[in-house]
C-alpha distance (Angstrom), angle and dihedral (degrees) to the residues before:
residue distance angle dihedral
M1 . . .
F2 3.75 . .
S3 3.73 124.3 .
C4 3.77 112.2 -172.4
C5 3.71 141.1 174.6
C6 3.73 129.8 178.1
L7 3.77 126.0 -145.9
D8 3.77 127.6 -178.5
R9 3.79 106.2 -117.2
T10 3.81 92.5 -114.4
T11 3.81 91.0 61.0
V12 3.81 93.8 59.4
G13 3.79 96.2 60.8
D14 3.79 101.6 -92.2
A15 3.77 120.3 133.1
V16 3.77 117.8 -84.6
I17 3.79 110.8 -110.9
Q18 3.78 111.8 -133.9
V19 3.78 120.5 -141.1
G20 3.80 107.0 -116.2
E21 3.77 140.0 175.4
D22 3.78 128.8 -104.2
E23 3.80 125.8 -133.8
R24 3.83 90.1 -81.8
G25 3.82 91.7 54.5
E26 3.82 93.1 -109.7
Q27 3.79 117.9 142.3
Q28 3.80 113.7 -105.5
I29 3.80 116.4 -149.0
P30 3.82 113.2 -149.8
F31 3.78 120.3 -117.3
F32 3.78 111.2 -96.8
E33 3.79 113.1 -116.6
F34 3.77 124.1 -177.4
L35 3.77 139.0 175.2
V36 3.79 122.6 -122.3
K37 3.80 121.7 -174.0
V38 3.78 112.0 -154.2
S39 3.80 133.6 179.5
K40 3.77 114.4 -148.2
E41 3.77 114.2 -113.0
N42 3.81 109.4 -119.1
G43 3.80 87.2 -4.2
K44 3.80 93.9 -73.1
D45 3.82 116.5 55.2
L46 3.80 124.3 75.7
G47 3.79 92.0 -173.9
C48 3.78 96.1 -112.7
I49 3.79 141.1 79.2
L50 3.77 116.3 -125.9
E51 3.78 131.6 -149.8
S52 3.76 114.7 -146.4
S53 3.80 103.2 156.6
L54 3.82 92.3 121.3
P55 3.82 116.9 64.5
D56 3.82 97.4 -131.1
F57 3.80 100.5 41.2
C58 3.78 133.7 62.5
I59 3.80 109.8 176.3
L60 3.77 136.6 170.8
R61 3.77 107.1 -100.1
E62 3.80 95.7 179.2
V63 3.80 134.3 6.1
K64 3.78 113.0 -151.7
P65 3.82 117.7 -134.2
K66 3.81 90.8 -106.3
G67 3.80 91.2 40.0
P68 3.78 126.9 127.2
R69 3.76 113.7 -51.3
C70 3.72 129.1 -170.5
P71 3.82 125.0 -155.4
L72 3.81 92.7 -132.1
K73 3.80 103.2 34.0
D74 3.77 130.0 10.6
V75 3.75 113.8 -123.9
Q76 3.80 104.6 -109.1
V77 3.76 141.3 -160.7
F78 3.84 108.7 -90.7
D79 3.83 93.7 31.5
R80 3.82 107.3 138.1
I81 3.80 123.0 -133.4
M82 3.80 106.4 -131.3
K83 3.83 100.0 171.3
V84 3.79 140.0 5.5
N85 3.81 113.9 -149.3
G86 3.81 89.5 -18.6
S87 3.82 96.3 -50.4
G88 3.81 121.8 112.0
G89 3.77 131.7 -173.0
S90 3.77 143.0 112.8
S91 3.78 121.5 -17.2
R92 3.82 88.6 -103.9
K93 3.83 91.4 54.5
L94 3.82 92.0 47.1
L95 3.82 90.6 51.8
Q96 3.81 90.8 48.9
L97 3.80 89.8 51.7
L98 3.81 90.9 49.9
E99 3.80 92.3 48.5
S100 3.80 93.1 48.3
E101 3.82 93.2 57.5
V102 3.80 103.8 78.7
S103 3.79 107.4 161.9
A104 3.80 108.8 0.3
P105 3.80 120.6 91.3
V106 3.79 112.6 -92.8
A107 3.82 121.4 -137.2
L108 3.80 111.7 -147.0
L109 3.79 120.5 -168.6
L110 3.80 102.9 -153.8
Q111 3.79 130.9 -169.9
R112 3.79 119.1 -148.3
P113 3.81 109.1 -145.6
K114 3.78 122.0 -130.0
R115 3.78 112.0 -112.5
M116 3.77 120.6 -144.5
E117 3.78 140.4 158.1
V118 3.79 124.6 -125.6
T119 3.80 128.0 -176.5
L120 3.79 115.0 -131.1
Q121 3.80 112.8 -153.3
L122 3.79 106.3 -151.1
E123 3.79 97.0 -163.7
E124 3.82 90.7 69.9
E125 3.79 131.3 56.2
A126 3.82 103.8 -85.5
G127 3.79 96.4 -159.9
L128 3.82 93.4 -145.5
V129 3.79 122.5 140.4
F130 3.80 117.6 -175.9
H131 3.81 129.3 -155.2
E132 3.78 111.2 -95.3
S133 3.80 95.0 -125.7
L134 3.78 108.9 99.8
D135 3.80 89.8 -174.0
T136 3.80 91.9 82.0
C137 3.77 127.3 107.5
G138 3.81 98.1 -106.1
L139 3.80 127.8 -16.0
V140 3.80 109.7 -56.5
I141 3.80 115.1 -145.8
K142 3.79 113.6 -128.4
H143 3.82 98.3 176.6
V144 3.81 136.6 5.8
A145 3.79 126.8 -162.3
G146 3.78 135.5 151.9
P147 3.80 125.1 30.0
L148 3.82 96.3 -12.3
A149 3.83 95.5 51.6
G150 3.81 92.3 97.3
S151 3.82 93.8 48.8
L152 3.80 103.7 40.0
K153 3.78 135.7 39.4
R154 3.79 141.3 -169.5
M155 3.84 113.5 -65.5
D156 3.82 95.0 21.7
R157 3.80 111.0 133.1
V158 3.78 130.3 -135.0
I159 3.81 101.6 -142.0
A160 3.82 100.2 170.8
I161 3.79 139.8 13.5
D162 3.80 118.1 -150.1
G163 3.80 87.3 -14.6
R164 3.82 94.0 -54.1
E165 3.79 116.5 122.7
G166 3.77 123.0 -159.1
T167 3.77 147.2 138.7
A168 3.79 118.8 -58.9
S169 3.80 88.6 -100.9
E170 3.83 92.8 51.3
L171 3.81 92.5 47.4
L172 3.79 91.8 49.7
Q173 3.80 89.5 50.6
L174 3.82 90.0 51.4
I175 3.80 90.8 54.1
R176 3.81 92.2 47.9
S177 3.80 94.5 47.8
Q178 3.82 99.2 49.6
T179 3.79 129.8 88.4
E180 3.82 98.4 179.3
P181 3.81 125.1 77.0
L182 3.80 112.0 -78.8
L183 3.79 128.9 -141.0
L184 3.81 107.2 -137.3
T185 3.80 120.0 -160.0
I186 3.79 107.3 -148.5
C187 3.80 134.7 -164.1
S188 3.80 107.8 -153.5
Y189 3.80 122.0 -163.0
S190 3.77 132.8 -165.8
T191 3.79 109.9 -101.7
A192 3.80 92.7 -156.5
């Protein structure tokens, strides 16, 4: 069974993140991070499926109906695992830490991505390069140049196009098959 609690990151002793301004003078809201303590069901199942195909990112690909829940915020698909029991690292290291904890409760520091919408004009060079792995949850941006460089960054994910969700392969096909401007729904993560 799961036992969970949720704590805002500032209540567990981490530094308070101040809201600042970017180079254009626009207010920047910090990424929301929260702690969830979860006991593995039957000593092995956290109640979610993880994606760790990229070395720097371990995200929740699917949350099972009896998966971890938090009184303040439900754990959601696309939440990023930042630390396991206080230790961070590559996605491989985070998975090793999760696998090594068999019966003790596991403390996950999660980051909720910012969601935004960006219009992609197809008549101009978009300047987007996606990671080659089509096994990712959404299309992961590898490089941004051109008109979208100020709005998007490396490791952001396109999770829907014109409101339609799909696999990375399906989303890429949607982009290739359209001639009209596309509305991209993006999950943006802190790169720090």
